[in-house]
N, C-alpha and C positions, 0 to 999 in steps of 0.2 A: 430787151430782156433775153436771157437764155431759155432754152427749152428745158423745163423742169419735170417733164413727164418721164422720169427715169427711175426705175425700181431700185437702182443702186443708191439713190439718195437716202432710202430707209437705213441702209447699212452705215452710211456716212454719219447720219444723226445719232444712231445708236452707238457707234464707236466714240463719237465726241462726248456724249453724255457719260459713257463708262470711263473714259480716260481723262477728262478734264478735271483739274484739281481746284482751281479758284473760280468762285461763283459770286455773282451779284444777283441773287435770286431769292424770292420768298421761300423760306425753308420748307413750308408744308408742300409746296409744289415740287421742290427738288426731291424730297424724300418720297413723294407719291410716284414720280417718274422712276426713281431708282427701284422702288418695290416692284413696279410693273416689269421693269427690265430684268430684275433679279429672278422674279417668278418665271419669266420667259426662259431665262438661261437654265434654271434648275428643273422646271417642270415642262419645258417645251410648250408653253402656252402661246397660242397665236395672238399677235397684236392686231387690233382692228385697223382697218383702213379708213382714214378720214380725208374729206375733201379739202384741199388747200384753198384758202381765200386768195383769189387772184389779184395781182396788181392791175391797175387800170388808169385810164386818163379821162378827165372831164374836159372836153374841148369846146371851143366856141368858134363858130363859123364867122365869115366876114359879114354876114347879115345879122349877127348877134344871137343866133340860135345856139343853145348848149346841147351837147349830146355826149354820150359815153362811148369811149373807144378802148380797145385792148392795147396793151403796151407793145411796142415794137419787139419782135423776136418771140412773142408769146405763142404758145401752141394753139391759142384761141383763134379761130378763123376770123378774118377781117371782112367787113361788109364793103363790097366794091362800090356801093352807092353812097358811102359816107361823103359828106361835103368836105371841101377843103378846109383845113384848120387855120384859123387866125391866131389862136393862142390856146394853150391847154395847161392843166395842172396835173401833175403826176401824183397818184395816190398809192402808197406802198404799205401793205399790211405788215405790221409787226405783231403777230398773234401767236400765242403759245410760247414755249421756252425759247430763249434766244441762244442760238449757236452760231458758229462761224459758217459751217457748211450747209446747214439746213437739212431738210429731208423731204419726203413726199408730201408732208402735211404743212410745212412752214418754210419760209425763206430763211436762208442764213445771212449773216451780216455781209458776207462776201457778195451774195446775190444782190442785196439791197445797195451796197456800195457801187457795184457796177451799174445798177439801174439808175441811180442818181447821176453818175458820171455821164451815162448815155443820154439821159433826159435833159439835164441842164446845159449840155453842149449844143442843144438845138435852140435856135432863136425863138421858136414858137412857145417854148416852155416858160410859163410864168412863175413857177415855183414847185415845191415838193411838199406833200403832206404825208407824215408818218401816222398811219391809222393804228393806234396802240391798244392792245388788250393782252398784256403779257405780265407774268410774274417775275420776269427778269431771266437771267441765265449766265452764260459764260462771260467772264471778265475780258477774255481775249477778243470779244466782238467790238469793244469800245473803240479800239484803234481804227477799225473799218468805218465806224460811224463818224468819228472825228475827221477822217480823211475825206469822206464823201461830203460832209457839210462844209468843210473848208473849201473843197473844190466848187461847190455850189456858190459860196460867197464870192470866190474869185471870178465867177461868171455873172455876178450881180443878181443871183437868184436866192429867194428866201426859202427856208425850210421850217415847217410848222408841225408841232406835235398835236394830234387830236386823240384824246383818250375816250374810249368807250368800253369801260369795264375795269381793268386793272392796269396800273402803271407803277410797277415796283422794281426796286433794285436797278439792274442794268437797263430796264426800260425807262426808269426815272432818269438815269444817266443820259440816255439818248434824248429824252425830252428836254433835259437841261441844256444840251448842246444846241437845241433848236432856237429859232428866233422868237417863237411864241408857243405857249402851252394852253390848250383849251380842253374842257371836259364836257361830256354829254349829260351825265346824271349826277345828282348831288351825292349819291352813295358810291360813286366810282372810287376805287381804292388807290391812294396816292402815297408814295414814300418808300419806306424800307431802304433808306439810304445807308448802305453798309456793305461790307465784304465778308465772306465766310469761306472756309475750306471744307470740302467734303470728299472723302476718299476712303478706300479700303486698304488695309495693310496685310501683308502676308510675309512673315519672316522666313529666312532660309531654314529649312528643316521642318516647317509646320505642315500639317496635313489638311487637305480640303475635306470638310465634314460631309460633303455630298458624294464625292468620288473616292475618298480615302487615299487619294494620291498625295505623295510627298512633294512639296514645293522646294526647288533648289535654285539658288541665286549665287553666282560666283562672279568675281571681278578680277580683272588683270591687276598685277601689282602696282602699275603706274596709273590706274584708273580710280584712285581713292576718292576723287571728288565726284564721281559719277553717281547720280541719284542719292547724293548725300542727305538731302532734306528728307527723302523717303525713308532711308535707313535709320536716320535719327528719329523720325516719327514712329517707326516700329518699336523703338526703345523708349518711347514716351518723351523724347526731347523735341519740342516744337519751336525752339528759339529761332531758327532760320526762317521757318515757314511763317511764324507770327510777325517777324520783322518785314517780310515780303507783303503780308496782308496789311500791316499798319501803313506802309508806304502807299499801297493802292487805295486804302480807305482815305488817307489824307488828301490824295489827288482828287478822289471822288467828291469829298466834302468841299474842297476848294473850288472845283468846277461848278458844283451846284450853287454855292454861295455867290460866285461871280455872276451866274445867270439869274439867281433869285436873291437879290440883296436883302429882301425883307425876311428871309429865313433866319430863324434864331437857333440857339443850341438845341432846343427840344426837337427840331425837325431833322437834325443831321446825324442821329445816332441809331437809326434802324427802326424807328416807330412808323406806323402806317396811320393814315388819316382819311376820313371821308373828304371827297374833293371840295365840298362846300365849305369845310373847315379850314382849308388852305387856299381858298380863293384870294388872289392878290398876294399870295406868299409863294407857294410852289406852282400854282396855276394862275393863268392870266384872266380866266373868265369862263363862264358857261355859255355854250352856243351849240349850233348844229354843224354837221359836216358840210352841208350845202352853203351855209354862211361863210365858213372858212374858205371853201372853194371860190365863192364869189369874191371874197376879199383879195384873193391872189390873182384872179384873172384881171387882165389889163382893162381898166375902166374905160379907156379911150376906144376900145373896140366892142363895147357892149351894146352900143346903139348906132344905127346908121347915121351918116351926116345928111345935111339938107340936099346934097346932090345925089343921094342914094335913095332908090325907091323903097319905102317902108313895107315890109312884108309881115312884120310881127303882128299878132293879134292878141286879144285878151287871154287866150289859152296858151300862148307861147311865152308870156312874161310872168314870172312869179316874183312879185316885189318882196317876198320874204327873203329872197336872195340878197337883198340890199338893206340889211338892218341898220347899217351905219348912216345911210342916207336918210332913212325914215327917222332915226333918232335925232339927226341934226335938224330935221324939219319939225320935230316935235309931234309927229303923228304916228299912230300904230300901223296904218296901212295907207298906201297911195292908190288912188283910183286909176285904173288902166282902161283906156278906150281902144277902139280899133285903130285909131291914128297914133296911139302910143300913150306915154305918160307926160303930162304937162303940169307946170307949176303956176298956180294963181298968185295974185298979189299977196295974199296972206301967207302962203307958203314961201314966197320969195322973201318977204319980210322976216319970217321965222328963220329961214336959211341964212339971211344976212346977219341977223342977230346972233345966231349960233356961231357963225364964222367970226363975228366981231368979239364975242365972248371968248372964243378960242384964242384969237389974237391977243386979247387982254390977258388971258391966263398964261399964254406963252411969254408975253412981256413981263408979267409979274414973276413968272418962274425964272426968266433970265435975270431979273433984278435980284431975286433971291440967290441965284447962283453967283452973280457978281458980288453981292454982299458977303456970301459965304466964302468966296475966294479971297475977298479983301480981309475978312476976319481971319481966315487961315493964314494969309500972308503976314498980318499983324501978329498973330500968335506965333508964327515961325520966327519973325524978327525978335519978338519979346523972348522967345525961347532961346534964340541965339545970344541975345544980350545976357540973359541969366546964365547961360553956359559960359560966356566969357567972364562974367563976374565970379562964377564958381571956380573957373580955372585960375583967375587972379588970386582968389582967396586960398585956393589950394597951394599955389606957389608961395604966398605969404606965410601960410602955415608951415610949409616945408622949410622956408628960411628961418622962421621962428624956432622950429624944432631943432634946426642945425645950431642956432644961436644958444638955445637952452642947453643943448648937448655940450657946447663949448663951455658954458657957464658951469655946468655940472662938473666938467673936468677941472675947471679952476677951483671950484669949491672943494673938490676932493683933494686937490694938491695942497690947498691951504689947510684943510683938516689934517692931512698927513704931516705938514710942516709944524702945525700946532702940537700934534701928538709928539713929534720928535723933540720940539722945544720943551714940552712938559716933561718928557723923559730925561732930557739933558738937565733941566732945572732940578728934577728930583735927584739925579746923580750928583749934581753940584751940592745940593743941600745935604745929601748923605755924606759926601766928602768933607763938607764944612763941619758937620757934626762930629765926624771921625777926627778931624784936625783939632776941633775944640776939645774933644775928650783927651786927645794926645797931649794938648797943652796943659789941660787940668792935671793929667797924670804927671807931666814934667814938673808942674808947679809943686805938686805934692812931693815928688822926689827931691826937688831943690829945697823945699822946706825941711825935709828930713836931713838932707846933707848939711844944711846950714844951722841946724839946731845945736844947742850947747850940750856938751857931754854930761852924762849922768854923774851925780856926786858919788854914788856908791853903786855897787852891783845890785841890780833889781830895782833901782830907783829911776824912773823915767826912761825915756827911749833915746838911745844914742843915735847919732847920724848913721845912716845905713852904710856909708862908705868910710866910716871912720877907721875901723879895723883895730882900734885900741881897746884894751880891756877897761873895765870901769876903774876910775881913779879912786885911790884911797888917800886918807889924810897923810900917810907916810910918803906918798908919792908927790906930795905937793912941794914945790921948791922953785927957786928962781930959774934953775937950769933944767927943769923937767921938760923933756921934748914935747912940743905941741906942733900940730900940723898947720902950716900957714897957707896951705892951698897952692903953693908955688911948686912944690915937688910932688912927685908921683907917690901914690899910696905905698908902693913897694919900697921906695927910697925912705919914706917916713917910717915904715915898720922896721926897716933895717937899722935906721938911726936910733929908733926907740929901743930896739932889742940890745944895741950896743950900750946904751945908757943904763939900762936896767942891769946888764951884766957887770958894768963898771961899779955899780952901787950894790952889788951883791944881791940883787933881787932877781 
């Protein structure tokens, strides 16, 4: 670990809290910190000095003794009489607000990342415990935690979260990244899975209410994208910032859901819960820090072999450090003598039964998994078959639609032809009626033309084309001209006029 006894760390943490925009933090804590800092800036109120909870190691010697050690690189002085380390667990406090750089009172995510890398690179390290009591903090710290835990996994080391107080927001994100999550008390606060933005704005030309100074902010002509989100926020436009927060929140929820598959929608949108209410959901169980440490230490080095002289006594072995062994044997406490801890026939039988039950449970679980996989495969095959049938039906429908479209065109063409035929028929009927009327008119004319001349003027109707005056009895005679229809009417009239003249008429 680095040497953190540095007064400049106070300024680093203060600067980060004042300048960071995106937070995964319980809001009451965030605004409390901001009020304290704002009061300090405006009224020059001194901030109190708090003692940082130091990182440490719980080590085990070759003889099976456990003892506490400082982290490498810590400013805490080492005991030269410490025994050689067989294995150890690294305990890293995540207490107070989470920042990247940390301060004199808390580690930053950069510090913790480097501590994990340094520890898991050593063969003696059996794992890492993040001791959490934090309301959350900067979203920028999550990348450090992801890198550190992935690095530990690459070296075959586990990382476990142990909650003793509060595990909210970014702290819950850190816990979700770990291989296990355990809590100390039923009322420990868990959750607040969400992302928020908290920042102050001061537009160009505005005055500071404390100093009465005018704030000026100018940008080069080609720097129009610089601080765009901030300038938009000053005008009440949060579109870009909200999109950024939504993306971060989606990733947060996805990572929590992957680590905690029993989490439901009610757990993922910022609510907080008592640890006991999310046991088996967001937390894996209730236990003690010593029990978590014991579970990470290599069990093969906890007791000397038959070729090693036993030096442990009843006062150096605490069987409460081995809750899983006691649970498997079905006893609340094992008896420890000066020679060590031994199993009688009843305990061996209980252990054998517990192991057999576990094997049976594993076999049953494997069968369920196999059945589930088969059911899934069958469902996928059935789904594929339905998709193929649906595709065929869609193709048939498309062809039918095309056929119907062609039939519609044919029906329209026939309807047009029928309309044309009906129009032609009507025209023909009209023409026929006109012709029939013309024939009737002609017949009437013919009848007039062929009718006999009137006997005297005013008696009857003479032929329309006769041209002759009404005949009188004096005009009757054998040689009186009559129209025989062979000559024209003009010729007939000329002949008749000549006859009348010759007869003095």
